[in-house]
mmCIF file as gemmi writes it, N, C-alpha and C atoms, coordinates in Angstrom:
data_model
loop_
_atom_site.group_PDB
_atom_site.id
_atom_site.type_symbol
_atom_site.label_atom_id
_atom_site.label_alt_id
_atom_site.label_comp_id
_atom_site.label_asym_id
_atom_site.label_entity_id
_atom_site.label_seq_id
_atom_site.pdbx_PDB_ins_code
_atom_site.Cartn_x
_atom_site.Cartn_y
_atom_site.Cartn_z
_atom_site.occupancy
_atom_site.B_iso_or_equiv
_atom_site.pdbx_formal_charge
_atom_site.auth_seq_id
_atom_site.auth_asym_id
_atom_site.pdbx_PDB_model_num
ATOM 1 N N . GLN Axp A 1 ? 9.313 -6.992 -25.052 1 0 ? 1 A 1
ATOM 2 C CA . GLN Axp A 1 ? 9.377 -5.536 -25.126 1 0 ? 1 A 1
ATOM 3 C C . GLN Axp A 1 ? 8.119 -4.905 -24.51 1 0 ? 1 A 1
ATOM 4 N N . GLU Axp A 2 ? 6.98 -5.515 -24.78 1 0 ? 2 A 1
ATOM 5 C CA . GLU Axp A 2 ? 5.735 -4.965 -24.232 1 0 ? 2 A 1
ATOM 6 C C . GLU Axp A 2 ? 5.733 -5.029 -22.7 1 0 ? 2 A 1
ATOM 7 N N . LEU Axp A 3 ? 6.185 -6.148 -22.135 1 0 ? 3 A 1
ATOM 8 C CA . LEU Axp A 3 ? 6.248 -6.263 -20.679 1 0 ? 3 A 1
ATOM 9 C C . LEU Axp A 3 ? 7.231 -5.267 -20.08 1 0 ? 3 A 1
ATOM 10 N N . LYS Axp A 4 ? 8.323 -5.007 -20.778 1 0 ? 4 A 1
ATOM 11 C CA . LYS Axp A 4 ? 9.298 -4.022 -20.314 1 0 ? 4 A 1
ATOM 12 C C . LYS Axp A 4 ? 8.654 -2.643 -20.235 1 0 ? 4 A 1
ATOM 13 N N . GLU Axp A 5 ? 7.885 -2.288 -21.257 1 0 ? 5 A 1
ATOM 14 C CA . GLU Axp A 5 ? 7.205 -0.984 -21.284 1 0 ? 5 A 1
ATOM 15 C C . GLU Axp A 5 ? 6.156 -0.89 -20.175 1 0 ? 5 A 1
ATOM 16 N N . ILE Axp A 6 ? 5.422 -1.973 -19.975 1 0 ? 6 A 1
ATOM 17 C CA . ILE Axp A 6 ? 4.418 -1.987 -18.896 1 0 ? 6 A 1
ATOM 18 C C . ILE Axp A 6 ? 5.103 -1.818 -17.543 1 0 ? 6 A 1
ATOM 19 N N . GLY Axp A 7 ? 6.178 -2.566 -17.321 1 0 ? 7 A 1
ATOM 20 C CA . GLY Axp A 7 ? 6.916 -2.467 -16.065 1 0 ? 7 A 1
ATOM 21 C C . GLY Axp A 7 ? 7.435 -1.063 -15.818 1 0 ? 7 A 1
ATOM 22 N N . GLN Axp A 8 ? 7.955 -0.428 -16.874 1 0 ? 8 A 1
ATOM 23 C CA . GLN Axp A 8 ? 8.471 0.933 -16.728 1 0 ? 8 A 1
ATOM 24 C C . GLN Axp A 8 ? 7.343 1.912 -16.383 1 0 ? 8 A 1
ATOM 25 N N . CYS Axp A 9 ? 6.188 1.747 -17.034 1 0 ? 9 A 1
ATOM 26 C CA . CYS Axp A 9 ? 5.039 2.614 -16.741 1 0 ? 9 A 1
ATOM 27 C C . CYS Axp A 9 ? 4.566 2.432 -15.297 1 0 ? 9 A 1
ATOM 28 N N . GLU Axp A 10 ? 4.536 1.177 -14.83 1 0 ? 10 A 1
ATOM 29 C CA . GLU Axp A 10 ? 4.118 0.93 -13.456 1 0 ? 10 A 1
ATOM 30 C C . GLU Axp A 10 ? 5.121 1.527 -12.463 1 0 ? 10 A 1
ATOM 31 N N . LYS Axp A 11 ? 6.393 1.367 -12.725 1 0 ? 11 A 1
ATOM 32 C CA . LYS Axp A 11 ? 7.432 1.944 -11.865 1 0 ? 11 A 1
ATOM 33 C C . LYS Axp A 11 ? 7.306 3.462 -11.837 1 0 ? 11 A 1
ATOM 34 N N . ASP Axp A 12 ? 7.142 4.074 -13.005 1 0 ? 12 A 1
ATOM 35 C CA . ASP Axp A 12 ? 7.004 5.532 -13.08 1 0 ? 12 A 1
ATOM 36 C C . ASP Axp A 12 ? 5.771 6.003 -12.31 1 0 ? 12 A 1
ATOM 37 N N . GLY Axp A 13 ? 4.681 5.239 -12.4 1 0 ? 13 A 1
ATOM 38 C CA . GLY Axp A 13 ? 3.461 5.604 -11.684 1 0 ? 13 A 1
ATOM 39 C C . GLY Axp A 13 ? 3.653 5.594 -10.187 1 0 ? 13 A 1
ATOM 40 N N . VAL Axp A 14 ? 4.322 4.57 -9.679 1 0 ? 14 A 1
ATOM 41 C CA . VAL Axp A 14 ? 4.583 4.5 -8.236 1 0 ? 14 A 1
ATOM 42 C C . VAL Axp A 14 ? 5.497 5.649 -7.826 1 0 ? 14 A 1
ATOM 43 N N . GLN Axp A 15 ? 6.49 5.942 -8.636 1 0 ? 15 A 1
ATOM 44 C CA . GLN Axp A 15 ? 7.44 7.007 -8.298 1 0 ? 15 A 1
ATOM 45 C C . GLN Axp A 15 ? 6.765 8.377 -8.27 1 0 ? 15 A 1
ATOM 46 N N . ARG Axp A 16 ? 5.795 8.619 -9.145 1 0 ? 16 A 1
ATOM 47 C CA . ARG Axp A 16 ? 5.101 9.913 -9.202 1 0 ? 16 A 1
ATOM 48 C C . ARG Axp A 16 ? 3.99 10.038 -8.166 1 0 ? 16 A 1
ATOM 49 N N . ALA Axp A 17 ? 3.553 8.927 -7.606 1 0 ? 17 A 1
ATOM 50 C CA . ALA Axp A 17 ? 2.407 8.925 -6.689 1 0 ? 17 A 1
ATOM 51 C C . ALA Axp A 17 ? 2.716 9.686 -5.404 1 0 ? 17 A 1
ATOM 52 N N . ASP Axp A 18 ? 1.698 10.303 -4.844 1 0 ? 18 A 1
ATOM 53 C CA . ASP Axp A 18 ? 1.82 10.959 -3.545 1 0 ? 18 A 1
ATOM 54 C C . ASP Axp A 18 ? 1.771 9.939 -2.41 1 0 ? 18 A 1
ATOM 55 N N . LEU Axp A 19 ? 1.039 8.861 -2.619 1 0 ? 19 A 1
ATOM 56 C CA . LEU Axp A 19 ? 0.907 7.806 -1.631 1 0 ? 19 A 1
ATOM 57 C C . LEU Axp A 19 ? 0.582 6.513 -2.353 1 0 ? 19 A 1
ATOM 58 N N . PHE Axp A 20 ? 0.633 5.4 -1.62 1 0 ? 20 A 1
ATOM 59 C CA . PHE Axp A 20 ? 0.351 4.094 -2.206 1 0 ? 20 A 1
ATOM 60 C C . PHE Axp A 20 ? -0.64 3.363 -1.32 1 0 ? 20 A 1
ATOM 61 N N . ILE Axp A 21 ? -1.656 2.769 -1.93 1 0 ? 21 A 1
ATOM 62 C CA . ILE Axp A 21 ? -2.666 2.008 -1.2 1 0 ? 21 A 1
ATOM 63 C C . ILE Axp A 21 ? -2.646 0.574 -1.713 1 0 ? 21 A 1
ATOM 64 N N . LEU Axp A 22 ? -2.515 -0.378 -0.786 1 0 ? 22 A 1
ATOM 65 C CA . LEU Axp A 22 ? -2.595 -1.793 -1.133 1 0 ? 22 A 1
ATOM 66 C C . LEU Axp A 22 ? -3.79 -2.378 -0.415 1 0 ? 22 A 1
ATOM 67 N N . ILE Axp A 23 ? -4.72 -2.937 -1.194 1 0 ? 23 A 1
ATOM 68 C CA . ILE Axp A 23 ? -5.901 -3.585 -0.654 1 0 ? 23 A 1
ATOM 69 C C . ILE Axp A 23 ? -5.665 -5.09 -0.721 1 0 ? 23 A 1
ATOM 70 N N . LEU Axp A 24 ? -5.616 -5.718 0.44 1 0 ? 24 A 1
ATOM 71 C CA . LEU Axp A 24 ? -5.362 -7.16 0.506 1 0 ? 24 A 1
ATOM 72 C C . LEU Axp A 24 ? -6.644 -7.948 0.263 1 0 ? 24 A 1
ATOM 73 N N . PRO Axp A 25 ? -6.566 -9.13 -0.352 1 0 ? 25 A 1
ATOM 74 C CA . PRO Axp A 25 ? -5.304 -9.764 -0.743 1 0 ? 25 A 1
ATOM 75 C C . PRO Axp A 25 ? -4.805 -9.162 -2.045 1 0 ? 25 A 1
ATOM 76 N N . GLY Axp A 26 ? -3.573 -8.927 -2.131 1 0 ? 26 A 1
ATOM 77 C CA . GLY Axp A 26 ? -2.983 -8.396 -3.351 1 0 ? 26 A 1
ATOM 78 C C . GLY Axp A 26 ? -2.17 -9.478 -4.032 1 0 ? 26 A 1
ATOM 79 N N . GLY Axp A 27 ? -1.944 -9.298 -5.288 1 0 ? 27 A 1
ATOM 80 C CA . GLY Axp A 27 ? -1.143 -10.259 -6.029 1 0 ? 27 A 1
ATOM 81 C C . GLY Axp A 27 ? 0.326 -9.894 -6.028 1 0 ? 27 A 1
ATOM 82 N N . LYS Axp A 28 ? 1.089 -10.684 -6.758 1 0 ? 28 A 1
ATOM 83 C CA . LYS Axp A 28 ? 2.543 -10.483 -6.838 1 0 ? 28 A 1
ATOM 84 C C . LYS Axp A 28 ? 2.879 -9.063 -7.282 1 0 ? 28 A 1
ATOM 85 N N . GLY Axp A 29 ? 2.237 -8.583 -8.3 1 0 ? 29 A 1
ATOM 86 C CA . GLY Axp A 29 ? 2.538 -7.25 -8.819 1 0 ? 29 A 1
ATOM 87 C C . GLY Axp A 29 ? 2.267 -6.15 -7.814 1 0 ? 29 A 1
ATOM 88 N N . SER Axp A 30 ? 1.173 -6.269 -7.075 1 0 ? 30 A 1
ATOM 89 C CA . SER Axp A 30 ? 0.848 -5.224 -6.102 1 0 ? 30 A 1
ATOM 90 C C . SER Axp A 30 ? 1.86 -5.196 -4.968 1 0 ? 30 A 1
ATOM 91 N N . HIS Axp A 31 ? 2.383 -6.353 -4.595 1 0 ? 31 A 1
ATOM 92 C CA . HIS Axp A 31 ? 3.383 -6.387 -3.537 1 0 ? 31 A 1
ATOM 93 C C . HIS Axp A 31 ? 4.734 -5.855 -4.023 1 0 ? 31 A 1
ATOM 94 N N . ILE Axp A 32 ? 5.047 -6.068 -5.278 1 0 ? 32 A 1
ATOM 95 C CA . ILE Axp A 32 ? 6.26 -5.473 -5.849 1 0 ? 32 A 1
ATOM 96 C C . ILE Axp A 32 ? 6.123 -3.959 -5.871 1 0 ? 32 A 1
ATOM 97 N N . GLU Axp A 33 ? 4.948 -3.474 -6.28 1 0 ? 33 A 1
ATOM 98 C CA . GLU Axp A 33 ? 4.708 -2.032 -6.298 1 0 ? 33 A 1
ATOM 99 C C . GLU Axp A 33 ? 4.787 -1.448 -4.887 1 0 ? 33 A 1
ATOM 100 N N . MET Axp A 34 ? 4.272 -2.186 -3.895 1 0 ? 34 A 1
ATOM 101 C CA . MET Axp A 34 ? 4.373 -1.713 -2.519 1 0 ? 34 A 1
ATOM 102 C C . MET Axp A 34 ? 5.84 -1.604 -2.1 1 0 ? 34 A 1
ATOM 103 N N . GLY Axp A 35 ? 6.644 -2.581 -2.46 1 0 ? 35 A 1
ATOM 104 C CA . GLY Axp A 35 ? 8.074 -2.527 -2.154 1 0 ? 35 A 1
ATOM 105 C C . GLY Axp A 35 ? 8.738 -1.326 -2.789 1 0 ? 35 A 1
ATOM 106 N N . MET Axp A 36 ? 8.346 -1.028 -4.024 1 0 ? 36 A 1
ATOM 107 C CA . MET Axp A 36 ? 8.902 0.154 -4.689 1 0 ? 36 A 1
ATOM 108 C C . MET Axp A 36 ? 8.44 1.419 -3.983 1 0 ? 36 A 1
ATOM 109 N N . ALA Axp A 37 ? 7.182 1.46 -3.567 1 0 ? 37 A 1
ATOM 110 C CA . ALA Axp A 37 ? 6.674 2.641 -2.858 1 0 ? 37 A 1
ATOM 111 C C . ALA Axp A 37 ? 7.452 2.862 -1.558 1 0 ? 37 A 1
ATOM 112 N N . ILE Axp A 38 ? 7.743 1.785 -0.858 1 0 ? 38 A 1
ATOM 113 C CA . ILE Axp A 38 ? 8.54 1.9 0.367 1 0 ? 38 A 1
ATOM 114 C C . ILE Axp A 38 ? 9.935 2.418 0.027 1 0 ? 38 A 1
ATOM 115 N N . ALA Axp A 39 ? 10.532 1.863 -1.025 1 0 ? 39 A 1
ATOM 116 C CA . ALA Axp A 39 ? 11.88 2.296 -1.429 1 0 ? 39 A 1
ATOM 117 C C . ALA Axp A 39 ? 11.891 3.755 -1.867 1 0 ? 39 A 1
ATOM 118 N N . PHE Axp A 40 ? 10.8 4.208 -2.499 1 0 ? 40 A 1
ATOM 119 C CA . PHE Axp A 40 ? 10.69 5.608 -2.92 1 0 ? 40 A 1
ATOM 120 C C . PHE Axp A 40 ? 10.245 6.512 -1.766 1 0 ? 40 A 1
ATOM 121 N N . GLU Axp A 41 ? 10.113 5.932 -0.567 1 0 ? 41 A 1
ATOM 122 C CA . GLU Axp A 41 ? 9.724 6.646 0.649 1 0 ? 41 A 1
ATOM 123 C C . GLU Axp A 41 ? 8.35 7.294 0.543 1 0 ? 41 A 1
ATOM 124 N N . LYS Axp A 42 ? 7.417 6.576 -0.067 1 0 ? 42 A 1
ATOM 125 C CA . LYS Axp A 42 ? 6.025 7.023 -0.153 1 0 ? 42 A 1
ATOM 126 C C . LYS Axp A 42 ? 5.292 6.593 1.112 1 0 ? 42 A 1
ATOM 127 N N . LYS Axp A 43 ? 4.24 7.297 1.457 1 0 ? 43 A 1
ATOM 128 C CA . LYS Axp A 43 ? 3.34 6.859 2.516 1 0 ? 43 A 1
ATOM 129 C C . LYS Axp A 43 ? 2.556 5.679 1.957 1 0 ? 43 A 1
ATOM 130 N N . VAL Axp A 44 ? 2.487 4.581 2.71 1 0 ? 44 A 1
ATOM 131 C CA . VAL Axp A 44 ? 1.787 3.381 2.265 1 0 ? 44 A 1
ATOM 132 C C . VAL Axp A 44 ? 0.637 3.1 3.224 1 0 ? 44 A 1
ATOM 133 N N . TYR Axp A 45 ? -0.545 2.907 2.656 1 0 ? 45 A 1
ATOM 134 C CA . TYR Axp A 45 ? -1.714 2.478 3.41 1 0 ? 45 A 1
ATOM 135 C C . TYR Axp A 45 ? -2.006 1.043 3.017 1 0 ? 45 A 1
ATOM 136 N N . LEU Axp A 46 ? -2.169 0.187 4.008 1 0 ? 46 A 1
ATOM 137 C CA . LEU Axp A 46 ? -2.419 -1.226 3.794 1 0 ? 46 A 1
ATOM 138 C C . LEU Axp A 46 ? -3.772 -1.57 4.392 1 0 ? 46 A 1
ATOM 139 N N . TYR Axp A 47 ? -4.658 -2.104 3.569 1 0 ? 47 A 1
ATOM 140 C CA . TYR Axp A 47 ? -6.015 -2.443 4.015 1 0 ? 47 A 1
ATOM 141 C C . TYR Axp A 47 ? -6.229 -3.953 4.01 1 0 ? 47 A 1
ATOM 142 N N . SER Axp A 48 ? -6.832 -4.435 5.095 1 0 ? 48 A 1
ATOM 143 C CA . SER Axp A 48 ? -7.276 -5.825 5.189 1 0 ? 48 A 1
ATOM 144 C C . SER Axp A 48 ? -8.617 -5.823 5.901 1 0 ? 48 A 1
ATOM 145 N N . GLU Axp A 49 ? -9.519 -6.66 5.449 1 0 ? 49 A 1
ATOM 146 C CA . GLU Axp A 49 ? -10.813 -6.704 6.128 1 0 ? 49 A 1
ATOM 147 C C . GLU Axp A 49 ? -10.745 -7.467 7.45 1 0 ? 49 A 1
ATOM 148 N N . ASN Axp A 50 ? -9.623 -8.17 7.685 1 0 ? 50 A 1
ATOM 149 C CA . ASN Axp A 50 ? -9.47 -8.89 8.953 1 0 ? 50 A 1
ATOM 150 C C . ASN Axp A 50 ? -8.043 -8.716 9.475 1 0 ? 50 A 1
ATOM 151 N N . SER Axp A 51 ? -7.763 -9.308 10.621 1 0 ? 51 A 1
ATOM 152 C CA . SER Axp A 51 ? -6.474 -9.111 11.268 1 0 ? 51 A 1
ATOM 153 C C . SER Axp A 51 ? -5.403 -10.091 10.781 1 0 ? 51 A 1
ATOM 154 N N . GLY Axp A 52 ? -5.635 -10.771 9.677 1 0 ? 52 A 1
ATOM 155 C CA . GLY Axp A 52 ? -4.684 -11.746 9.166 1 0 ? 52 A 1
ATOM 156 C C . GLY Axp A 52 ? -3.312 -11.178 8.878 1 0 ? 52 A 1
ATOM 157 N N . LEU Axp A 53 ? -3.219 -9.893 8.596 1 0 ? 53 A 1
ATOM 158 C CA . LEU Axp A 53 ? -1.911 -9.311 8.302 1 0 ? 53 A 1
ATOM 159 C C . LEU Axp A 53 ? -1.02 -9.25 9.53 1 0 ? 53 A 1
ATOM 160 N N . ASN Axp A 54 ? -1.584 -9.508 10.702 1 0 ? 54 A 1
ATOM 161 C CA . ASN Axp A 54 ? -0.792 -9.575 11.924 1 0 ? 54 A 1
ATOM 162 C C . ASN Axp A 54 ? -0.422 -11.015 12.3 1 0 ? 54 A 1
ATOM 163 N N . ASP Axp A 55 ? -0.879 -11.981 11.513 1 0 ? 55 A 1
ATOM 164 C CA . ASP Axp A 55 ? -0.569 -13.39 11.773 1 0 ? 55 A 1
ATOM 165 C C . ASP Axp A 55 ? 0.883 -13.658 11.386 1 0 ? 55 A 1
ATOM 166 N N . PHE Axp A 56 ? 1.713 -13.956 12.376 1 0 ? 56 A 1
ATOM 167 C CA . PHE Axp A 56 ? 3.154 -14.088 12.17 1 0 ? 56 A 1
ATOM 168 C C . PHE Axp A 56 ? 3.507 -15.075 11.067 1 0 ? 56 A 1
ATOM 169 N N . GLN Axp A 57 ? 2.751 -16.136 10.916 1 0 ? 57 A 1
ATOM 170 C CA . GLN Axp A 57 ? 3.053 -17.166 9.92 1 0 ? 57 A 1
ATOM 171 C C . GLN Axp A 57 ? 2.735 -16.723 8.497 1 0 ? 57 A 1
ATOM 172 N N . ASN Axp A 58 ? 1.843 -15.755 8.329 1 0 ? 58 A 1
ATOM 173 C CA . ASN Axp A 58 ? 1.373 -15.384 6.996 1 0 ? 58 A 1
ATOM 174 C C . ASN Axp A 58 ? 1.652 -13.942 6.586 1 0 ? 58 A 1
ATOM 175 N N . THR Axp A 59 ? 2.157 -13.148 7.483 1 0 ? 59 A 1
ATOM 176 C CA . THR Axp A 59 ? 2.352 -11.727 7.187 1 0 ? 59 A 1
ATOM 177 C C . THR Axp A 59 ? 3.68 -11.486 6.489 1 0 ? 59 A 1
ATOM 178 N N . SER Axp A 60 ? 3.886 -10.279 6.067 1 0 ? 60 A 1
ATOM 179 C CA . SER Axp A 60 ? 5.168 -9.837 5.51 1 0 ? 60 A 1
ATOM 180 C C . SER Axp A 60 ? 5.786 -8.844 6.482 1 0 ? 60 A 1
ATOM 181 N N . ALA Axp A 61 ? 7.078 -8.941 6.685 1 0 ? 61 A 1
ATOM 182 C CA . ALA Axp A 61 ? 7.765 -7.986 7.559 1 0 ? 61 A 1
ATOM 183 C C . ALA Axp A 61 ? 7.588 -6.564 7.043 1 0 ? 61 A 1
ATOM 184 N N . PHE Axp A 62 ? 7.462 -6.402 5.734 1 0 ? 62 A 1
ATOM 185 C CA . PHE Axp A 62 ? 7.303 -5.07 5.148 1 0 ? 62 A 1
ATOM 186 C C . PHE Axp A 62 ? 5.993 -4.408 5.563 1 0 ? 62 A 1
ATOM 187 N N . TYR Axp A 63 ? 4.979 -5.205 5.918 1 0 ? 63 A 1
ATOM 188 C CA . TYR Axp A 63 ? 3.711 -4.633 6.385 1 0 ? 63 A 1
ATOM 189 C C . TYR Axp A 63 ? 3.881 -3.859 7.683 1 0 ? 63 A 1
ATOM 190 N N . HIS Axp A 64 ? 4.958 -4.109 8.387 1 0 ? 64 A 1
ATOM 191 C CA . HIS Axp A 64 ? 5.118 -3.573 9.736 1 0 ? 64 A 1
ATOM 192 C C . HIS Axp A 64 ? 6.169 -2.468 9.831 1 0 ? 64 A 1
ATOM 193 N N . LEU Axp A 65 ? 6.603 -1.951 8.705 1 0 ? 65 A 1
ATOM 194 C CA . LEU Axp A 65 ? 7.533 -0.823 8.701 1 0 ? 65 A 1
ATOM 195 C C . LEU Axp A 65 ? 6.81 0.456 9.111 1 0 ? 65 A 1
ATOM 196 N N . ASP Axp A 66 ? 7.571 1.434 9.572 1 0 ? 66 A 1
ATOM 197 C CA . ASP Axp A 66 ? 6.981 2.688 10.054 1 0 ? 66 A 1
ATOM 198 C C . ASP Axp A 66 ? 6.175 3.416 8.985 1 0 ? 66 A 1
ATOM 199 N N . ARG Axp A 67 ? 6.585 3.352 7.736 1 0 ? 67 A 1
ATOM 200 C CA . ARG Axp A 67 ? 5.894 4.091 6.677 1 0 ? 67 A 1
ATOM 201 C C . ARG Axp A 67 ? 4.595 3.426 6.24 1 0 ? 67 A 1
ATOM 202 N N . VAL Axp A 68 ? 4.313 2.247 6.779 1 0 ? 68 A 1
ATOM 203 C CA . VAL Axp A 68 ? 3.12 1.493 6.392 1 0 ? 68 A 1
ATOM 204 C C . VAL Axp A 68 ? 2.051 1.665 7.468 1 0 ? 68 A 1
ATOM 205 N N . ASP Axp A 69 ? 0.929 2.227 7.069 1 0 ? 69 A 1
ATOM 206 C CA . ASP Axp A 69 ? -0.198 2.455 7.958 1 0 ? 69 A 1
ATOM 207 C C . ASP Axp A 69 ? -1.214 1.338 7.698 1 0 ? 69 A 1
ATOM 208 N N . LYS Axp A 70 ? -1.365 0.425 8.666 1 0 ? 70 A 1
ATOM 209 C CA . LYS Axp A 70 ? -2.252 -0.721 8.516 1 0 ? 70 A 1
ATOM 210 C C . LYS Axp A 70 ? -3.654 -0.375 9.015 1 0 ? 70 A 1
ATOM 211 N N . PHE Axp A 71 ? -4.667 -0.864 8.272 1 0 ? 71 A 1
ATOM 212 C CA . PHE Axp A 71 ? -6.051 -0.663 8.683 1 0 ? 71 A 1
ATOM 213 C C . PHE Axp A 71 ? -6.807 -1.968 8.48 1 0 ? 71 A 1
ATOM 214 N N . MET Axp A 72 ? -7.609 -2.338 9.484 1 0 ? 72 A 1
ATOM 215 C CA . MET Axp A 72 ? -8.449 -3.523 9.387 1 0 ? 72 A 1
ATOM 216 C C . MET Axp A 72 ? -9.888 -3.122 9.659 1 0 ? 72 A 1
ATOM 217 N N . GLY Axp A 73 ? -10.8 -3.564 8.812 1 0 ? 73 A 1
ATOM 218 C CA . GLY Axp A 73 ? -12.216 -3.231 8.949 1 0 ? 73 A 1
ATOM 219 C C . GLY Axp A 73 ? -12.895 -3.33 7.604 1 0 ? 73 A 1
ATOM 220 N N . THR Axp A 74 ? -13.976 -2.602 7.446 1 0 ? 74 A 1
ATOM 221 C CA . THR Axp A 74 ? -14.689 -2.615 6.167 1 0 ? 74 A 1
ATOM 222 C C . THR Axp A 74 ? -14.036 -1.626 5.208 1 0 ? 74 A 1
ATOM 223 N N . LEU Axp A 75 ? -14.281 -1.812 3.929 1 0 ? 75 A 1
ATOM 224 C CA . LEU Axp A 75 ? -13.756 -0.862 2.937 1 0 ? 75 A 1
ATOM 225 C C . LEU Axp A 75 ? -14.307 0.54 3.171 1 0 ? 75 A 1
ATOM 226 N N . GLU Axp A 76 ? -15.565 0.625 3.562 1 0 ? 76 A 1
ATOM 227 C CA . GLU Axp A 76 ? -16.156 1.942 3.841 1 0 ? 76 A 1
ATOM 228 C C . GLU Axp A 76 ? -15.446 2.63 5 1 0 ? 76 A 1
ATOM 229 N N . GLU Axp A 77 ? -15.172 1.867 6.058 1 0 ? 77 A 1
ATOM 230 C CA . GLU Axp A 77 ? -14.44 2.429 7.198 1 0 ? 77 A 1
ATOM 231 C C . GLU Axp A 77 ? -13.035 2.857 6.78 1 0 ? 77 A 1
ATOM 232 N N . PHE Axp A 78 ? -12.394 2.054 5.931 1 0 ? 78 A 1
ATOM 233 C CA . PHE Axp A 78 ? -11.056 2.39 5.446 1 0 ? 78 A 1
ATOM 234 C C . PHE Axp A 78 ? -11.084 3.674 4.637 1 0 ? 78 A 1
ATOM 235 N N . PHE Axp A 79 ? -12.074 3.828 3.781 1 0 ? 79 A 1
ATOM 236 C CA . PHE Axp A 79 ? -12.193 5.04 2.985 1 0 ? 79 A 1
ATOM 237 C C . PHE Axp A 79 ? -12.283 6.275 3.888 1 0 ? 79 A 1
ATOM 238 N N . HIS Axp A 80 ? -13.115 6.204 4.91 1 0 ? 80 A 1
ATOM 239 C CA . HIS Axp A 80 ? -13.253 7.342 5.829 1 0 ? 80 A 1
ATOM 240 C C . HIS Axp A 80 ? -11.957 7.598 6.6 1 0 ? 80 A 1
ATOM 241 N N . TYR Axp A 81 ? -11.291 6.531 7.022 1 0 ? 81 A 1
ATOM 242 C CA . TYR Axp A 81 ? -10.007 6.655 7.714 1 0 ? 81 A 1
ATOM 243 C C . TYR Axp A 81 ? -8.972 7.313 6.815 1 0 ? 81 A 1
ATOM 244 N N . LEU Axp A 82 ? -8.909 6.859 5.577 1 0 ? 82 A 1
ATOM 245 C CA . LEU Axp A 82 ? -7.951 7.401 4.613 1 0 ? 82 A 1
ATOM 246 C C . LEU Axp A 82 ? -8.2 8.886 4.373 1 0 ? 82 A 1
ATOM 247 N N . MET Axp A 83 ? -9.447 9.268 4.199 1 0 ? 83 A 1
ATOM 248 C CA . MET Axp A 83 ? -9.776 10.68 3.979 1 0 ? 83 A 1
ATOM 249 C C . MET Axp A 83 ? -9.384 11.512 5.196 1 0 ? 83 A 1
ATOM 250 N N . LYS Axp A 84 ? -9.654 11.005 6.388 1 0 ? 84 A 1
ATOM 251 C CA . LYS Axp A 84 ? -9.309 11.712 7.616 1 0 ? 84 A 1
ATOM 252 C C . LYS Axp A 84 ? -7.786 11.889 7.727 1 0 ? 84 A 1
ATOM 253 N N . CYS Axp A 85 ? -7.039 10.836 7.447 1 0 ? 85 A 1
ATOM 254 C CA . CYS Axp A 85 ? -5.572 10.904 7.536 1 0 ? 85 A 1
ATOM 255 C C . CYS Axp A 85 ? -4.992 11.877 6.512 1 0 ? 85 A 1
ATOM 256 N N . GLU Axp A 86 ? -5.473 11.808 5.314 1 0 ? 86 A 1
ATOM 257 C CA . GLU Axp A 86 ? -4.922 12.643 4.253 1 0 ? 86 A 1
ATOM 258 C C . GLU Axp A 86 ? -5.311 14.108 4.423 1 0 ? 86 A 1
ATOM 259 N N . VAL Axp A 87 ? -6.507 14.371 4.896 1 0 ? 87 A 1
ATOM 260 C CA . VAL Axp A 87 ? -6.897 15.763 5.169 1 0 ? 87 A 1
ATOM 261 C C . VAL Axp A 87 ? -6.01 16.316 6.279 1 0 ? 87 A 1
ATOM 262 N N . ALA Axp A 88 ? -5.768 15.533 7.322 1 0 ? 88 A 1
ATOM 263 C CA . ALA Axp A 88 ? -4.922 15.977 8.432 1 0 ? 88 A 1
ATOM 264 C C . ALA Axp A 88 ? -3.488 16.222 7.956 1 0 ? 88 A 1
ATOM 265 N N . THR Axp A 89 ? -3.017 15.446 7.01 1 0 ? 89 A 1
ATOM 266 C CA . THR Axp A 89 ? -1.664 15.585 6.485 1 0 ? 89 A 1
ATOM 267 C C . THR Axp A 89 ? -1.505 16.883 5.692 1 0 ? 89 A 1
ATOM 268 N N . HIS Axp A 90 ? -2.575 17.321 5.049 1 0 ? 90 A 1
ATOM 269 C CA . HIS Axp A 90 ? -2.484 18.484 4.156 1 0 ? 90 A 1
ATOM 270 C C . HIS Axp A 90 ? -3.038 19.76 4.776 1 0 ? 90 A 1
ATOM 271 N N . VAL Axp A 91 ? -3.321 19.757 6.056 1 0 ? 91 A 1
ATOM 272 C CA . VAL Axp A 91 ? -3.843 20.962 6.721 1 0 ? 91 A 1
ATOM 273 C C . VAL Axp A 91 ? -2.698 21.768 7.263 1 0 ? 91 A 1
């Protein structure tokens, strides 16, 4: 019952979110939440410090959907990129 309540809260959180950010490497739960965000048609930002998410053998096809904005670099650079994108979206 407790896991059911946690799952429902996590689903509700993704559904209410304006956007979704996944910082790689993510675990099973974060990838499920990303899938829900895609299904709920949320804007998804995907961060990796390296280009491994483009490695055909190790990537997920979901990383390459149109609604997924991929960024590779430092976390600081990603933060600035995210702020720039979101400010431009709301202007």
